[in-house]
Steps between C-alpha positions, in 0.01 A plus 500: 500500500148641487450422870819695592408809277137504636622471865740786440222713373219395733722544800664820358856353515424302832384807699173304548704267736588774739316452840302621664233664282636415141217726344641794692840422385383479146330831516803650650716355215261647245578862601863533392398325175223752450740782561755376243224457252371840566847658474566327172172558333267690714149414552437336164773252559359410851164436356622299215729296724202441734287335218796311363592358845143429577488269198829341570400459868188337412685250285767441767244447777308250275816308442612506860181401661421234249426171708513681824208480744510887549462719212646801694802395693657774718829480309333634182532879537521616137126601565613739776743664252216558273270644771775717651595634157150607440478658836791707386347614178370836639839576631673415175235682293512820716882523485507425128233752430673756709840440318666434819859341481417128427738385773301676769242274658396684809442278817163610606349379182658158482448449884143581470461277186664212683291529823175535290570203299601284778174600680280403206709189440457382842157623573354376166203720489206446240650427161845413622356227725260382214798428258719366805229232531572388146707194423699585199831663415308795353311561832838483687628787289167683465405544876833679557437718188166609643654567833766708323216699331336576844845600641556721198167671555624571852818623388343724236261650755773554753718670230211720390430600859849566588602683175176625354313604807756575756783615260777296661 
């Protein structure tokens, strides 16, 4: 029973078994989930869900990879969900702060967050690569969280440039 539940969580209801590029599928699946969380509870709910799912994903990854040779199998994509959600924080925060209808989740923002997160998750610069080389369930989750933070910085700068400086 524990293995079934942990597999459901770690693979995000078997999204992690989609080929090719299961990490990209996991990131893509995270966007509608973030949208619903944003619509139901705004930025605070998305942030709270990110931390809760990080902890649950950490547990599920540890359970699923117990006894396996690899600590980061490709089908584990709950870490991509966390990173993608963090990359979406600036979009959610900006919309929530501006009081925009919570069901509006404009496409330039989520596309930019998706591309930036995938870039940092694949490229693994600096701290992302450092944590990626770890060999625990925590580092499986944390390297994508760091990639999400780097992507969120890009999204925030792009939003400031387009809305603050250019007035678009």
